[in-house]
N, C-alpha and C positions, 0 to 999 in steps of 0.2 A: 674582532674581523677574523670572519670564518676558517679557519685553514684547508681546507677539504676542495674551499671555489679557489681559493688560486691552484697556475699551473705550476711546472714544476722550473724550476730556478737553478741550474746546474752547469760544471765547469762546458765549454762546444769549445772546436776549435776550429775558424770559418782561411780555408784554401783556397786561392785567389789562380787557378791556373794556369790563368797566362802569364802568367808575374812569377809564379812559380815562390810566390810567398804568402803564408800562412799567417792565426795571432791567436794564442788561449783566452778568452775571453769568459762572461755568465751571461747565458742566455738557455730564453727559451727552448731552443728549438729544435730541432731530436732528429734523430739520422740513424739510417743504418750500418752506416760502413763508421771504421775506428781507424786510430792512427796513434801509436806508438811516441811519443810525445817527448821531450829535452830532456823535462822530468824520472821519466821509467813509468808515470800510467800513461796505462789509455785515454783516451776521451769520442767522441760521437766527433767526426767531421763533417764540417757543409759546406760544397762545396760553390764557389760566385766568381762568376764572368767576369764583378769586376770591382775594385776593392781601391786604396788612396793609391797603390802600387799602379797600377795599372791606370787609374782617370783623367785622362789633356787637360784636365781642370790643372794638377794634381800634382803629373807629370808635366806638363807642358807643352806634351807632344803634341799634335795633331792625329788624329786616328780617319786612316784614311774611307772613307764607305765607297763601295762604286756605285753611281750610278748610271754611268752615262746608258742612255737607251729613252729611261722614264720621260723625257719628254717627247722624245720619235714614239714611244707607248699610245701614251699622251691624245699625242695628236693622231695618229693610226686610230685609234678607238674609238675620238669625239671627234674627230677634225678641226682641222689650224679655226683660229677664229677669221681669218681674213680676209678666208672663201666659205664661209658662211652670211658675212658682211659688207650687204652695198658699197662700196667709199663714199663718203660722205654718212655713214654713218646713222640712217633713214629717211625714214616717207620722201619722197621728194612733195610740195607742196604746192 
């Protein structure tokens, strides 16, 4: 195997900002930001939006997604199906 073809595999801290959780692992991910870890070393840190600490599947807590008005916006833009079609669903023969 050619050594110059492999990506750099190094220690990286992944941090879930919403849950306040961070863990040290090895990865090929890179970052310009760094963090001082518990062992006194400085590692690159990659911020993630969701991890096992904040994911609803693992925590059992559902997240509320603001979907108010989505159907109303759709009907306003494209019209409702009940207004576009005649009763009976088709041509009278």
